[in-house]
N, C-alpha and C positions, 0 to 999 in steps of 0.2 A: 242376605243371611237372616234366618229366622231362628227363634229359640222359644220353644213352648214353655210357658211358665205356669199355666193353670190346668188342673186336672179334676175330674169328677169321678169319685169311686164310691162303691157301695160295700166295701169290705173294710175290716179293721186296719188302722194305721198305727204302727208303733214307732216311737221316736227315741233315739238314744243321743246323748250329748257328746261332749268333747272326749276324744280317746287318747290323744297325745302319746302315740308310740308305744302303748302298753297292750300287747297282743293277748296277754293272759286275761286282763280285765275286759278286753274287747270280747273274747270268747264267752266270758261269764255273762256279760250283759246281753249278748245275742241269744244265749241259752235261756236267760231269764225272760227275755222278750218272746220266747217261743218260736223263733225263726231259724235257729240252728240247733242240730242235734248234738248229743254228747260225742266227743271225739272218740273214734274207734281206731285202734292200731292198724296201720296199713291202708286206711281209707281216708279220703279227703273229706273236708267239711261238707255236711249235707244241709240243704235248705229244707226245713220241715214246716215252714210258715204257710204253705198253700198259697191262697190268693191274697195274703196279707201284704200290705205296703210298709216297707221299712224306710224311715227317714233318719239319716245320720247327719248331725248338725254342723259338721265341719270340724276343723282343728284335729285332724288325724296326725298332722306333722308336728315335730318339735317336742322337746321335753322327755322323749322316750326313745328306745333303741330299735323298735320294730315297726317303723312307719310303713315301709314298702310291703312288709309282710301283711299288715292290716289292709293296705290298699288292695293287694292281690286277693286277700280273703273276701273283701266286699265285692270285688269285680267277679269273682267266682260265684258267690252267692247271688249276685245280681242276674247272672246268666241262668242259674238254676231256678231262680224265682220266676223268671219269665215263662219257663216251661210249665209252671203250675198256675199261671195267671196272676202272680204277684209281681212286685217291683221293688227295687232298691234304689233310693235316691240319696246321693251324698252331696251335701252342700259345700261350697267353698267358704272357708273361714279366713280370719285374718292371718293365720299361720300358713295357710296355703299361698296366700298372696305374698307374704314375706319371702317365702322360699322361691317363688317364681321371680320375684324381684332381685334375687341373689342375696337376700339378707338372712344369713345363717347363724345369727347370734344365739338362737335358742336350740340349735342342733346339738345333740349329745355326741360324745366320742363314738358310742356304739352305733348311732345312726349314720355318722360319717363312714364307719366301716361297712355298714350295710349297703349304703348307696355306692360305695367304691366297689364292693363285691359284685353288685348288679351291673355297674357301668364298665368295670374293667375285667370282670371274671377272675379276680384274684382272691384267694382265701387266706393267704398268709400275711396278715396286716401287722404282725409283730416284726416283720422285716424292715430294717432301716431304709430299704429301697422304696418303701411305700411312705412317702412323706405326707405331712398334713397338707402341703400345697397340692399334691397329687389327689388327695382325698377331696379337697375343695373343688378342684377342677372336674373331678368325676361327678360330684354333686351338681355342679353347674351344667354338665353335659346331660343330666337327667331332668333338671327342673327349670332351666332357662326357657323363656318363651319359644315355642316351636319344638322343644325337645320331647323325648318320648313320654315322660310322666306328665309334663305340662300339657301336652296335647290330650292326655286322658282327663286331667283336671278340667280342661276347657269344656268337656262334655257335661260337667256338673253345673247345676243351677247355683246362683248366688241368692236368689229369691225363689221360693216355691209356694204355690197356692194349691191346696187340696181341699176341695169342698169349701167349708167356711173357715178354714184355718190357714194362716200365713206362717211360713217358716223362713227365718233369716237368722244368720249366726249372731249378729249383734242386735239388729232391730231395724224397723222401718219407720221413717218419719214422713210427714205430709209432703215435703218437697221431693222425697224419693218417688212417691206415687205420681206427683206432677211430672217429674222427669221421665217416668216410664219404667215399670218393673221389667218388662221384656227388654227394654233398651239397656238397662243395667246388666242383665244376663248376657245380652249379645256383646256388649263392650268388653266385659270381663273375658268371655269366651274368645273373642277375636284377639285380645292381647295375649292370652295364654297360648293360643294357637300359633303365635309368631308375630303378632302385630308390634309395631315399633313404639306406639304410644300407650303407656299404661293409663287406665281410666282413673285419673287422680281424684276426680270429684266423687267417685263411688267406692274407692278403695282406701286412699291414704288419709282422708279427713277423719278426725275423731268422731264426727257425726255420720260417717259413712255406714253402709249396711253391715260391714264386717267388723267395725271398730266401736260402734255406738253402744253405750252402756246405760242409756237413760232408763230402760225398763228392767235392767237386771241387777241393779244395786239393792242389796238387802239393807234393812234398818235405816231407810231414808227418813229424814224429817218429814212430819206430816204434810207440811206445805209442799215440799219437793215431790213427795209421792202423789199429791193431788195434781200437780202440774204434769207429771209423767202420765198419769191416768187420763187427764184431759187431752193431752197430745195423742195418746194411744186411741182414744175414742174417735177423735177426728180422723186419724189415719185409717182405722178399720172401716169407718163410714165411707171414706173415699174409695176403698177397695171393694166394699160390699162383703166384708168378712166379719166373723164373730170373735176370733181370738188370734193371738200371735204367740208363736213358740220361739224362744231364743236360747242360745247357748252362751259361750264366750266368757261369762263371769262365774267362777266356782261358787256354789251356794253352800253355806255352812249348814243349812238345815235340809239338804237334799232337794229333790224336785219340789217346787212350790209354785203357787199362783198369787197374783195380786190383781187389783183393779176389778174385783168381782169376777174373777176367772177369765178376764180378757187377755192376760199375759201369763204364760207358763214358762218357767225357767228350768232348764233341764241339764245344765252343766253342773254335775255333782262333784267334780274334781276326782273322778274315779281313777285316773292314771296314777301310778306310783311316782311319776315325775311331778305330780301336782299335790294331791292330798291323800292318795291311796284310799279314797272313801268307798263305802259299799256301793255296788252298782245299782242303778235304778233305770227304769224305762217308763215312758209315758204312752198310754194306749188311748186312742180315740176311736170309738165305734160309732159310725154314722147313725143318725137318727132314723127311726122307722116311721114313715109318714110325717106327721106334724110334730113329733116329739123332739126333744133336745138330744144332741150328741152326748154319749156317755164318755166322760174324760176321767181317767183313773191312773194312778201311779202304781207301777208294779215293783 
């Protein structure tokens, strides 16, 4: 089993952070990023990004009511993007791994109803016949390893490298590189596809790719920030990359960078289930010749 992790592109790459079940904010940020047109009555969403590459940093699930709606929107845009030479990459975040693990503690009542409607085809969830137990079972039927949505999530990378930029929901540490970025992707994919053994070393540890917060904490003590930047420099050197983009930790000051631009934090807490903050997107335009990439916040 192979899983491609590294891509070379010569087109713009736009990145959006954690969406957490808020489809209204999702549409706003996709329009801001210039990849989705304004909604027109009677028509489906349109990809207008041309050959742009869109990277969504994971955590589509939990804290909001429209998780599957967002997944379907991104799947649709992904197919449309391919027709124009673009791509849509969605990372697996810690909340995707929680749900595939059967941990539904952050699922909203609305999201339980949504997944029940998809799994059971029932719309009347005010009926006493539709118990919470039935809703939980319906969600398990969609998200357990090997189930329909889990198999779709299995197609997503947990680590992605595009040109000189590494994308990971929580962050990459030197030992992750030693272990193998493609191996991490393959193990997560195999588990979500129906494997019996979840990749504990790469998912459940606080230092794992989807849970790590070393690079995303704001207002760290100067010494702590220095350690984080030192570890980051070592990690990027091992990979041969120039910067890391992370989500996972809502930023009180919006998209921002540290370590002289070597880490960009793009979880702005845009979901109404988090901070309902204004939407933002990060754009990386590849360098022309020997110049530097242009990195900007939209």
